[in-house]
N, C-alpha and C positions, 0 to 999 in steps of 0.2 A: 500082521502082514502089511507091507507098505502099499499105498494105493496105486502106485505105478511100477511097472517092471523096471528093474535097476538100469537097464539100457536107455529108458525113456525119461527117467526122473529129472535129469538136468535140462531136458528140453521142455517137458510137460509144464513146468511151473511158469514158463513164459507164454504159453498158449492161452488165448482167451477161453473163458468158461463156456461161452455161448457164441456161435458163429453168426447167428441171425436172430432178430426179434423184430417186432413191428417198427421199433424206433431205428434199428440199424439197417433195415432192409434197403432203403435208398442208397446208403453209402456202399454197402456190399455190392449192390447191383451196378453202381457207377464203376467200381474197379473191375467188375466182371466184363462190362462193356468195353473198357479199355483193353483188356486182354483179348477179347474177341476180334478187335480191329486188326490185330496182328495176324497176317496170313502167311505162314511159311511157304517157300517156293514149291514144296511138294504137296500142298493142300489145294484142292480145287473147290470153289464155292459154286453150288448149283441150287436150283429151285425146284422143289417138288410141289408144283402149284404155288401156294402162298408160303410154303415151309422151306426154310433155308437148310441146306445139307452141306456138311464139310466132307469131301470125298478124299480118300486115301487109297493109293494103288501100290501094289508091289512093284519093285524095280525089275524083277526077273520077267522077261517076256513070256507070253502064253500063246499056245497054238489055237486056243478056242476060248469060249466063255469060262469065266472063273467062278469059284464059289464066292459068296458075299456074306458080310456081317452088317446088320444094322445095329449101331451102338447108341445107347441112350445114357446121357450123363446124369450124375447125381446132383443133389442140392436140396433135398427135403421138399421137392415140388415147388419151392419158392425162390431159389437162387440157382446159380450155375449157368454154364454155357457149354455148347459142344466143343468150343476151343480149349476148355480146360483138359480135355481128354485127347488132345492131338497126339501126345506121346503114346498113350494106350492104343489109339487107333492105328498109329504108324506101326507099332510093334505087331499088332494083330495082322495087318496087311502083309508085312514082311515074313513073319513066321508061318502064317497060314497060306500065303500066296493068294489072298482073297482081296476083293474090292471091299473096302470098309467105308460105310457112310455113317457119320455122326449127325444126329438130327437136332436141330435147334427148336425144340418144342416150346409152346407158350407156357408161361409160368403162372401159378396161383399167387396171391388170391385174386388178381385181376381176371385170370382165365381159369376158373375152376374146372374140375372134372365135368364132362369128358374131353374138354378142349385139348389137353396135352396128349391124351391117348389117340384122338383123331389125327393130330399132327404126326404122331409116330406111325399110324397106319398109312397115311398118305405117303410118308417117306419110304415105308416098306414096299408099297405097291410100285412106287417110282423106281426103287432099287431093283426089284425083281424083274421089271420090264426093260431094264437096260440091255443093250445088245451085247455088252461085254460080260454079262452076268448069267450064270446057269441058274434059272429060276427053281430048279429042283434041289439046289444046294445053297439055300439062304438060311442063315442063322440070325437070331436076335439075342441081344444081351445088354446088360447095363449094371450100374452100381448104385446102391442105395435107392433113392427115388427112381433112378433109371432101371434098377432091377425090378422094382414094383411095377413100373410101366411096361417093362418087357414081359412080365408075367401076365398082365392084363392084355397086352398086345397079342400074345399067343392065343388067348381065348377069343379075342375079337377076330383075329385072322381065321381061326377055325370056323367061327360063326359066319363070316362073310365069304369065305372060300376063294378069294382072289389070289392069295398067296398061301402056300403051305410050308411054314418054317420047319426045318429039319432038326433044329436044336435051339434050346434057350440056355443062356449063360447068365445066372443071377448071382451077382457079387453083393454080399450083405444086403439083400433086397429089403426095401421098406414095404412090408406086406400087411402088417397087423396094427391097426390104430389103437388096439387095446393096451399097447405098451405105455401109452401116456398116463394110464391109471396106476401104474406101479408106484408103490411107496417104499419099496425095500432097497432103493438105490440111493446111496449117499451122494448128493450133487458135488460135494467137495472132491470126489474122486473122478470127476468127469472133466473133459476138456472138449471144446468146440461144439459138441452136440449133447444137450441134456434133455430132460423130459419137457421143459418149457419150450425149447426149440422144436421138439418133436410134436408137441401139441399145436404149435403155430403152423408147422408144415401140414399136419393133418387137417 
């Protein structure tokens, strides 16, 4: 069996085996910061206390408060930016008719747990308290590390009781650190994120 799906074989060989390591972290973050500087006209930058939030609104007018989604970006807890998911947040806003806030949480290893989770909680409380948001219809979601943070945020929100999310959307969430111990995966068949990157993230 070939290591990559036939539709991906021609692209896969050009992708790096590992997106991030201790050595490449500064370079990857440099390009991430460049991307985050670009703010499309339909994106609003807000502050939830010390936490930066990129806000996306639906274009269709509403007669009252809207549902909302707090979106948390991926990046193995060590890279990434809310700006990388502008397209995802924009689509969620338009398709759901919801206010979507993408949170710029602090990254490890400089800011280990629980710093990123606290940032996400601050953004959630800020979002739920907006006048244009129906606090009874707030969802949380994220991809990869963002999915892991969304799962943790659901538990933290329940514990603190300030906001009661009605839904969590977890896309390939980073939930289980035991995956770094797996030895049955051939690294030659991986691109962008392998067990060494996973270990670094955890």
